[in-house]
Phi, psi and omega in degrees: 000322179300325179295321179297319178294319180299318179293316181296332184258007187300331181252020180244155179288319180269133180256135179243156176217173182305323181290325179292328176292317179294324175301315180296316179296319179293320179295321178295319177302318183288340179279345185262145177280078184262152173286167179300319179296320179294320178297319179297314179298320179300313179298317179296323177291342174277358179090015181262141179291330181216161178293334180301323179297316179298314181296320185285321191251344186226163175069029178293148179269141173285167178300319180296318179296317178300317180297313180299317180294321178296320177298321177298320179296313181299320182278354178080019179286149183259000180064031178087353180269157179295146178297145180297142181272132180263123182254147173285166177300320179297320178293321179296316180296315179298318179296316179296318178299318178297316179297314180299320179296320181294329180264007175082018180250002184243000000 
C-alpha cells in the first residue's frame, strides 16, 4: 500500500502515506460530535481493534491546535455543539426513573 501512495504522490510537493491518511481520518472523527458507539465504529472501520489504538497512534493535535482548543474552553465556546442542559434534581430523578422503566428495572 505504501508503494501505491508513493506512486500517487510522485508529482506532488506533499507526500502522503497510509499513516498520514489515518491521521487525517482520526482528526476528522475528533472534530465531529459523535456518540461513543459511533467513535468505536469509526475506529473499527479504520481497521483498529479498539478505539484506544486510534487515540494512541493517530489524530494527534499540533501545539497550535491544542492552544486554540484551550482558548475555546477558556472562552466557553461549545465548538458548534449545543450548550449542556442543566437539570434540576427533580428532573434528574424523573429522567432516571424513565430510563429504569425502559430497561425493565423501574
